[in-house]
Short mmCIF file of the C-alpha atoms (twelve columns), coordinates in Angstrom:
data_MODEL
# 
_entry.id   MODEL 
# 
loop_
_atom_site.group_PDB 
_atom_site.id 
_atom_site.type_symbol 
_atom_site.label_atom_id 
_atom_site.label_alt_id 
_atom_site.label_comp_id 
_atom_site.label_asym_id 
_atom_site.label_seq_id 
_atom_site.Cartn_x 
_atom_site.Cartn_y 
_atom_site.Cartn_z 
_atom_site.pdbx_PDB_model_num 
ATOM 1   C CA . MET A 1   0.000   0.000  0.000   1 
ATOM 2   C CA . LYS A 2   1.367   3.398  -0.968  1 
ATOM 3   C CA . LEU A 3   1.666   6.010  1.797   1 
ATOM 4   C CA . THR A 4   0.838   9.511  0.583   1 
ATOM 5   C CA . VAL A 5   1.109   12.729 2.582   1 
ATOM 6   C CA . SER A 6   -1.265  15.422 1.305   1 
ATOM 7   C CA . LEU A 7   -0.996  18.866 2.892   1 
ATOM 8   C CA . GLN A 8   -2.145  22.390 2.146   1 
ATOM 9   C CA . VAL A 9   0.807   24.756 2.514   1 
ATOM 10  C CA . THR A 10  1.735   28.393 2.054   1 
ATOM 11  C CA . LEU A 11  4.600   29.430 -0.193  1 
ATOM 12  C CA . ASP A 12  6.837   29.616 2.887   1 
ATOM 13  C CA . GLY A 13  5.896   26.055 3.838   1 
ATOM 14  C CA . VAL A 14  3.449   26.722 6.687   1 
ATOM 15  C CA . ALA A 15  0.753   24.073 7.065   1 
ATOM 16  C CA . GLN A 16  -0.713  25.314 10.341  1 
ATOM 17  C CA . ALA A 17  -4.327  26.435 10.712  1 
ATOM 18  C CA . ASN A 18  -5.242  26.684 7.037   1 
ATOM 19  C CA . GLY A 19  -8.949  26.799 7.856   1 
ATOM 20  C CA . GLY A 20  -8.797  29.273 10.746  1 
ATOM 21  C CA . ASN A 21  -7.335  29.877 14.164  1 
ATOM 22  C CA . ASN A 22  -8.080  27.530 17.002  1 
ATOM 23  C CA . GLU A 23  -6.472  29.024 20.071  1 
ATOM 24  C CA . GLU A 24  -6.671  25.751 21.990  1 
ATOM 25  C CA . MET A 25  -4.579  24.068 19.328  1 
ATOM 26  C CA . ASP A 26  -2.434  26.998 18.219  1 
ATOM 27  C CA . PRO A 27  -1.928  29.451 21.103  1 
ATOM 28  C CA . GLY A 28  -0.514  32.746 19.937  1 
ATOM 29  C CA . PHE A 29  -0.886  31.997 16.214  1 
ATOM 30  C CA . THR A 30  -3.093  34.681 14.665  1 
ATOM 31  C CA . ARG A 31  -2.542  34.101 10.961  1 
ATOM 32  C CA . GLY A 32  -4.768  31.067 10.501  1 
ATOM 33  C CA . GLY A 33  -7.428  30.834 7.814   1 
ATOM 34  C CA . TRP A 34  -5.043  31.672 4.970   1 
ATOM 35  C CA . ALA A 35  -6.699  29.080 2.680   1 
ATOM 36  C CA . ILE A 36  -10.262 30.381 3.053   1 
ATOM 37  C CA . PRO A 37  -10.058 33.648 1.028   1 
ATOM 38  C CA . LEU A 38  -8.949  31.699 -2.056  1 
ATOM 39  C CA . ASN A 39  -12.283 29.985 -2.532  1 
ATOM 40  C CA . ASP A 40  -11.385 28.154 -5.732  1 
ATOM 41  C CA . ALA A 41  -14.028 25.527 -6.611  1 
ATOM 42  C CA . GLU A 42  -11.688 23.656 -8.958  1 
ATOM 43  C CA . ALA A 43  -8.941  23.467 -6.316  1 
ATOM 44  C CA . VAL A 44  -11.467 22.340 -3.684  1 
ATOM 45  C CA . GLN A 45  -12.597 19.568 -6.047  1 
ATOM 46  C CA . TYR A 46  -8.949  18.533 -6.546  1 
ATOM 47  C CA . ILE A 47  -8.499  18.233 -2.767  1 
ATOM 48  C CA . LEU A 48  -11.815 16.372 -2.404  1 
ATOM 49  C CA . ASP A 49  -10.789 13.916 -5.146  1 
ATOM 50  C CA . THR A 50  -7.575  13.284 -3.192  1 
ATOM 51  C CA . TRP A 51  -9.644  12.509 -0.065  1 
ATOM 52  C CA . ARG A 52  -11.932 10.146 -2.010  1 
ATOM 53  C CA . ARG A 53  -9.054  8.165  -3.508  1 
ATOM 54  C CA . PRO A 54  -7.390  6.300  -0.583  1 
ATOM 55  C CA . ASP A 55  -8.309  3.000  0.997   1 
ATOM 56  C CA . ALA A 56  -7.594  4.354  4.500   1 
ATOM 57  C CA . PHE A 57  -6.454  7.465  6.384   1 
ATOM 58  C CA . LEU A 58  -3.593  7.850  8.864   1 
ATOM 59  C CA . LEU A 59  -4.007  10.776 11.265  1 
ATOM 60  C CA . GLY A 60  -2.284  12.369 14.227  1 
ATOM 61  C CA . ARG A 61  -4.250  12.708 17.466  1 
ATOM 62  C CA . LYS A 62  -4.950  16.468 17.232  1 
ATOM 63  C CA . THR A 63  -6.059  16.316 13.612  1 
ATOM 64  C CA . TYR A 64  -8.220  13.282 14.345  1 
ATOM 65  C CA . GLY A 65  -9.980  15.176 17.145  1 
ATOM 66  C CA . LEU A 66  -10.670 18.189 14.942  1 
ATOM 67  C CA . PHE A 67  -11.832 16.066 12.002  1 
ATOM 68  C CA . GLU A 68  -14.060 13.861 14.162  1 
ATOM 69  C CA . THR A 69  -15.799 16.913 15.595  1 
ATOM 70  C CA . TYR A 70  -16.276 18.568 12.203  1 
ATOM 71  C CA . TRP A 71  -16.314 15.914 9.474   1 
ATOM 72  C CA . GLY A 72  -17.587 13.020 11.597  1 
ATOM 73  C CA . ALA A 73  -20.921 14.782 11.978  1 
ATOM 74  C CA . ARG A 74  -21.190 15.172 8.189   1 
ATOM 75  C CA . ASN A 75  -20.862 11.600 7.014   1 
ATOM 76  C CA . ASP A 76  -23.537 11.919 4.324   1 
ATOM 77  C CA . ASP A 77  -22.616 15.324 2.893   1 
ATOM 78  C CA . GLY A 78  -21.308 14.000 -0.433  1 
ATOM 79  C CA . GLY A 79  -18.009 15.712 0.302   1 
ATOM 80  C CA . PHE A 80  -15.159 15.635 2.790   1 
ATOM 81  C CA . GLY A 81  -17.176 14.217 5.681   1 
ATOM 82  C CA . GLU A 82  -18.408 11.294 3.613   1 
ATOM 83  C CA . ALA A 83  -14.970 10.698 2.105   1 
ATOM 84  C CA . ILE A 84  -13.242 10.280 5.465   1 
ATOM 85  C CA . SER A 85  -16.094 8.759  7.486   1 
ATOM 86  C CA . SER A 86  -16.626 5.988  4.949   1 
ATOM 87  C CA . LYS A 87  -13.006 4.771  5.130   1 
ATOM 88  C CA . PRO A 88  -10.898 3.083  7.822   1 
ATOM 89  C CA . LYS A 89  -8.950  5.555  9.938   1 
ATOM 90  C CA . TYR A 90  -5.752  4.865  11.857  1 
ATOM 91  C CA . VAL A 91  -4.979  7.403  14.566  1 
ATOM 92  C CA . VAL A 92  -1.618  7.686  16.304  1 
ATOM 93  C CA . SER A 93  -2.311  8.263  19.990  1 
ATOM 94  C CA . THR A 94  -1.224  7.158  23.449  1 
ATOM 95  C CA . THR A 95  -4.260  8.790  25.092  1 
ATOM 96  C CA . LEU A 96  -7.207  7.784  22.897  1 
ATOM 97  C CA . THR A 97  -8.484  4.381  23.995  1 
ATOM 98  C CA . GLU A 98  -12.108 4.121  22.895  1 
ATOM 99  C CA . PRO A 99  -12.699 6.086  19.689  1 
ATOM 100 C CA . SER A 100 -16.328 6.766  18.831  1 
ATOM 101 C CA . TRP A 101 -15.792 7.607  15.150  1 
ATOM 102 C CA . GLU A 102 -16.667 4.586  13.047  1 
ATOM 103 C CA . GLN A 103 -13.889 2.492  11.467  1 
ATOM 104 C CA . THR A 104 -11.165 3.913  13.718  1 
ATOM 105 C CA . THR A 105 -8.138  1.929  14.878  1 
ATOM 106 C CA . VAL A 106 -5.756  3.427  17.434  1 
ATOM 107 C CA . ILE A 107 -2.004  2.959  17.040  1 
ATOM 108 C CA . PRO A 108 -0.718  3.503  20.589  1 
ATOM 109 C CA . ASP A 109 2.893   2.377  20.132  1 
ATOM 110 C CA . ASP A 110 5.465   0.789  17.811  1 
ATOM 111 C CA . LEU A 111 4.494   3.242  15.065  1 
ATOM 112 C CA . PRO A 112 7.245   2.351  12.550  1 
ATOM 113 C CA . ASN A 113 6.320   -1.331 12.523  1 
ATOM 114 C CA . ARG A 114 2.581   -0.697 12.543  1 
ATOM 115 C CA . VAL A 115 2.874   1.632  9.550   1 
ATOM 116 C CA . LYS A 116 5.095   -0.893 7.755   1 
ATOM 117 C CA . GLU A 117 2.477   -3.598 8.395   1 
ATOM 118 C CA . ILE A 118 -0.266  -1.449 6.868   1 
ATOM 119 C CA . LYS A 119 1.947   -0.525 3.920   1 
ATOM 120 C CA . ALA A 120 2.731   -4.206 3.308   1 
ATOM 121 C CA . ARG A 121 -0.877  -4.855 2.374   1 
ATOM 122 C CA . PRO A 122 -1.323  -5.296 -1.376  1 
ATOM 123 C CA . GLY A 123 -2.325  -2.313 -3.507  1 
ATOM 124 C CA . GLY A 124 -4.227  0.750  -2.416  1 
ATOM 125 C CA . GLU A 125 -3.260  3.961  -0.691  1 
ATOM 126 C CA . LEU A 126 -2.886  5.146  2.898   1 
ATOM 127 C CA . LEU A 127 -3.408  8.926  3.064   1 
ATOM 128 C CA . VAL A 128 -2.129  11.355 5.686   1 
ATOM 129 C CA . VAL A 129 -3.947  14.702 5.734   1 
ATOM 130 C CA . GLY A 130 -3.596  17.675 8.043   1 
ATOM 131 C CA . SER A 131 -1.218  15.992 10.480  1 
ATOM 132 C CA . VAL A 132 1.930   18.103 10.107  1 
ATOM 133 C CA . SER A 133 3.993   16.633 12.950  1 
ATOM 134 C CA . LEU A 134 3.091   13.091 11.922  1 
ATOM 135 C CA . ALA A 135 3.882   13.861 8.273   1 
ATOM 136 C CA . ARG A 136 7.333   15.170 9.237   1 
ATOM 137 C CA . TRP A 137 7.983   12.103 11.396  1 
ATOM 138 C CA . LEU A 138 6.938   9.720  8.597   1 
ATOM 139 C CA . LEU A 139 9.169   11.507 6.104   1 
ATOM 140 C CA . GLU A 140 12.150  11.543 8.467   1 
ATOM 141 C CA . ASN A 141 11.669  7.803  9.027   1 
ATOM 142 C CA . GLU A 142 11.523  7.227  5.251   1 
ATOM 143 C CA . LEU A 143 8.001   5.804  5.246   1 
ATOM 144 C CA . VAL A 144 6.483   8.264  2.734   1 
ATOM 145 C CA . ASP A 145 6.096   7.154  -0.889  1 
ATOM 146 C CA . GLU A 146 4.404   10.257 -2.280  1 
ATOM 147 C CA . LEU A 147 4.002   13.928 -1.331  1 
ATOM 148 C CA . ASN A 148 0.981   15.896 -2.507  1 
ATOM 149 C CA . LEU A 149 1.384   19.579 -1.676  1 
ATOM 150 C CA . VAL A 150 -1.448  21.995 -2.408  1 
ATOM 151 C CA . GLN A 151 0.438   25.287 -2.369  1 
ATOM 152 C CA . PHE A 152 -1.427  28.528 -1.738  1 
ATOM 153 C CA . PRO A 153 -0.067  31.843 -3.076  1 
ATOM 154 C CA . VAL A 154 0.500   33.455 0.307   1 
ATOM 155 C CA . ILE A 155 3.432   33.973 2.678   1 
ATOM 156 C CA . VAL A 156 2.309   34.054 6.304   1 
ATOM 157 C CA . GLY A 157 5.747   34.569 7.842   1 
ATOM 158 C CA . GLU A 158 5.273   32.335 10.892  1 
ATOM 159 C CA . GLY A 159 3.655   29.090 11.947  1 
ATOM 160 C CA . GLU A 160 4.417   25.393 11.866  1 
ATOM 161 C CA . ARG A 161 6.207   24.427 8.690   1 
ATOM 162 C CA . VAL A 162 6.103   21.083 6.930   1 
ATOM 163 C CA . PHE A 163 9.844   20.754 6.518   1 
ATOM 164 C CA . PRO A 164 12.232  21.231 9.436   1 
ATOM 165 C CA . HIS A 165 15.228  23.561 9.413   1 
ATOM 166 C CA . SER A 166 17.510  20.505 9.231   1 
ATOM 167 C CA . GLY A 167 16.957  16.832 8.565   1 
ATOM 168 C CA . LEU A 168 17.342  14.139 5.939   1 
ATOM 169 C CA . ASP A 169 17.588  15.028 2.274   1 
ATOM 170 C CA . PHE A 170 15.316  13.450 -0.343  1 
ATOM 171 C CA . ARG A 171 15.225  13.258 -4.099  1 
ATOM 172 C CA . LEU A 172 11.740  14.003 -5.452  1 
ATOM 173 C CA . GLN A 173 10.270  13.203 -8.847  1 
ATOM 174 C CA . LEU A 174 7.379   15.375 -10.001 1 
ATOM 175 C CA . THR A 175 4.599   13.064 -11.195 1 
ATOM 176 C CA . ASP A 176 1.699   15.510 -11.482 1 
ATOM 177 C CA . SER A 177 1.094   19.264 -11.344 1 
ATOM 178 C CA . ARG A 178 -2.012  21.401 -11.586 1 
ATOM 179 C CA . VAL A 179 -2.359  25.178 -11.598 1 
ATOM 180 C CA . PHE A 180 -5.741  26.627 -10.652 1 
ATOM 181 C CA . GLY A 181 -7.219  30.004 -11.548 1 
ATOM 182 C CA . SER A 182 -6.684  31.437 -8.071  1 
ATOM 183 C CA . GLY A 183 -2.958  30.697 -8.182  1 
ATOM 184 C CA . ILE A 184 -3.222  27.564 -6.041  1 
ATOM 185 C CA . VAL A 185 -0.872  24.860 -7.314  1 
ATOM 186 C CA . GLY A 186 -1.215  21.110 -6.786  1 
ATOM 187 C CA . LEU A 187 2.134   19.300 -6.838  1 
ATOM 188 C CA . THR A 188 2.603   15.552 -6.518  1 
ATOM 189 C CA . TYR A 189 6.065   14.061 -6.005  1 
ATOM 190 C CA . ARG A 190 7.342   10.520 -5.752  1 
ATOM 191 C CA . VAL A 191 9.783   10.283 -2.849  1 
ATOM 192 C CA . GLY A 192 12.887  8.166  -3.259  1 
ATOM 193 C CA . GLY A 193 16.590  8.102  -2.743  1 
ATOM 194 C CA . ARG A 194 18.976  10.956 -2.066  1 
ATOM 195 C CA . PRO A 195 19.625  13.990 -4.250  1 
ATOM 196 C CA . GLU A 196 22.940  14.392 -6.026  1 
ATOM 197 C CA . TYR A 197 25.080  17.412 -5.260  1 
ATOM 198 C CA . ALA A 198 27.542  19.254 -7.466  1 
# 
């Protein structure tokens, strides 16, 4: 099973609070909601198609909580709620023990081996959305097969970035790109190997 990370990011790589500020989750961050003004129906459909494609989702604990509250109550909306509620969800958490959202499995420990077990299943796709810290961890542990970055034409100047200041290096191969009327760009990369340096 292919593991894909799909994140909405600013030009300066921030993936935090794209839909708005949540002070409980992001204390002191006041630049959330940077994705909302660019209400591009074609780009939204592109993101929705990405959510409809996988066989299962892999989520961090904070993202899972937000999504369960918002999308879990909209499981017949024909959109994002239905896309994620109708599929198995794996959530990485040491505190969640009895999830109420249907088709949820908790991964409390041994994350590298559990992810490898899921990936070893034949065919299909395991999709990570919205879980920036988890996405970084998966990349650093070389478990990501594909990166899908939906880049918004804005620089917010602060916030949690997808890529750390230092870490492993990766060679990427562009496999798909889309440019939307609002300036949003969808970029899909295959992850593999190390880059060559002059």
